[in-house]
Phi, psi and omega in degrees: 000158184207155170265125177256117183266125182244131175291113185290346178279338185232341187081003182282137174285127183266313186193156176242134181240131178282145175292153169282139180287160175304324178294318179294322178298312181299318179295321180296317180296318179295319180293321178296320179297317179295318180296320181292325180297329175280319183298324183298341180273354183284161178276163175297326179299316179295315180297316182296326178301314180288324181292322176292326176296322177298318178299317180296319179297317178301318180292328177290333188250026181305310186294309180296324181286324176297315179295324178300313178299317181298319181288321185279320183229006168087010181298131175306137192299325179297318179290326180297320177299318179298325179295318179297317179297323180292326175298318177298320180299317182289329175295313178296321182301310182285332173299322181280325193254342189302317184299316180288325178295329183254017178294155175305139176250106184286133178239124180283118175224194177276004178282162171300320179206136175213139183198169173256125174253147182247111183240145183298153179276323183144225179265128181255129174274124179249117178255111193240152183266177185269346193286327170232077196289343172259312185301314182302324182285313184291331179289341169272314189298315186299307178291324183297312181289324178294333177279354180099007178275169167252176182216141170240127182255123166251099184269169177296149188291342182266002179229046180294331176296323177294322176298317178296324179296318178297315177303319181296319179298313181298315180296312184288341176279356175090010174296155181300147174304142174076356182291323177226121186222143175262136177248130175266096179223159177272175186300326182298337182277349187296319183302316181292329176293317178300322181291337187297137181300337180290337182272122181263333185199169185223140169232137181225135167242122183174206184282161177297316176301319178297320179297319178298316182295315181292319179297321180295316180292313180296322179297322179294338178260002182056046178247139183299142179225140167240131184235125171241109192245206187288176179205159173223064195297126176271140172242108184273124180249112183267169188292340180262010182288152169286106189293322178297317177294316181300317180296318180293316179297314182295316181292316181298314180297320182289327190258353174302144179057033182055033176083003188261073182214137178296329185256020176290157176285101187263334180230122176264108182260107192242127180292152188304324186300331182237012185303306186294322178296318178296316180304315180297317183290316183286329176298319178297321178296316179296318183293336183277345184282137186265125174259135179175200181305120183293344176277352178278129182299336183276351186285131174263323185234116176267196178286164166289158191292331180216155181294322181294325178291319177299316182292323177294321177297314180299323177298319177297320178295314181297319178293325178294317178295317179297331181273358175124355177290152179254126180278122179258322184217143171071218176083007179236145179284129179294146176270071183202162177296161176095162183269048185280146171219130187284161171303125188231135183233128179243136175245176180056039179270136180203184181306142181091350179261133182309322181294343176267321189270333189245161171278124175259110187262077181177185189280058183234118177259146182236127181258127181237125181276136176237153181289314185201189182303311183299318179293322179296319178294319177301314180294317180303321182273359182276067183203148175285348182272170178192055181268294181231163176199158181217149172231134179252118181201150176279342182267102186294327177292323175297316179297318179300314181299315182293316181296317185279321190256332192253317184282130186262088181200164181281334183227111183239123185244153177241121177060029177202152181280149183293134179208163177265150183214130181307334184278345185241144177292148184226129178163179187231190177228171178053227184289357175271001173106193180206165188089171182226147171248163177067170183058193178290330179295325180294317181288333180283346180297325187244045170228154171277111178276089195266128173280127175241124185233121181243113185282000000 
């Protein structure tokens, strides 16, 4: 068996990668476990030296790695460069912060000494998606390795070159052999990898069905899991919002990465008082975005990562229109090579329409009219997901209250689009998963928070 990598902008076959055999997988897992048992004894200073070297290598290789992402999954080249730089940032962040984040936490008891020590769990299996093929891996890898863990990467089948690039960074940064390894296996092999004694925990970024399956298998083995799954992020636009800013924030969030983001603005919930003004403004934003060759510096929207994903998205749009949504922009398949889909805007979206009920993973925005603030919050929370949310308002205290108290999601922003930041925890609730990545909470997910009591 093999992975065949296709350039989604042209349909051209780029390269074929052979699967790892079951024997090779078993040998890799055993070697990773041995490497981690030695690595866990290293100092934070030693770990940080290699992690900073990884950051430097990433900055040296911005152009080749950005082009690799663009060729394998179609990311616009300007955004791809930013992704490589962000990977370097998270490496430096944990190199600087891991030791203090994992310091002993002294607890006053009747003991002579009592404290919480943070010790690595072992080798963590990371099941990662194609949409941010470097960032998703490094935001797991940096805290995991700095905590003394090892890593096994099962990457998406359409970005094996990106998986090799991550391995190259780790190797060239001087980390021990076998500590972090990528396996080319299909989905059917994941269960047996989770079952292997060498795997201590699992992290997955992907779809909700995939998360359920992995959580069930890991749960049956009593292994820790962190899940970052799908989203249907609401952006609430209130009557006192700066409409030009709201339109720009909503369009930018929806169309970044050609719309292929779990935390994109997928539902625009707009109060009646400014609905028509917002529709006009956001429609202009959508119409201004340029779709084209992802290697062109002027391109805002590249192809979808795969043809089957593009076709499934178009089906959702067509079903939404048939169910009563109004098409304002886009919505037609281009008569050109590549898995392209235009910036598409739907209005009159409501319950029973696929664009309201389902996650649309592509450059499609949905406008939902609300009567007032209370109705907008009700609509925003009317979803099984809970990853990100935003509220646009001129009243910052009002925005703070809604973000903190009313919106049901893991990441709630005011007057800005939802994004990940190494300094802040990232993750969701309900069908968007559980656990947190990034910040101190992210590094604490994969350590044994051990009680030490000295009488």
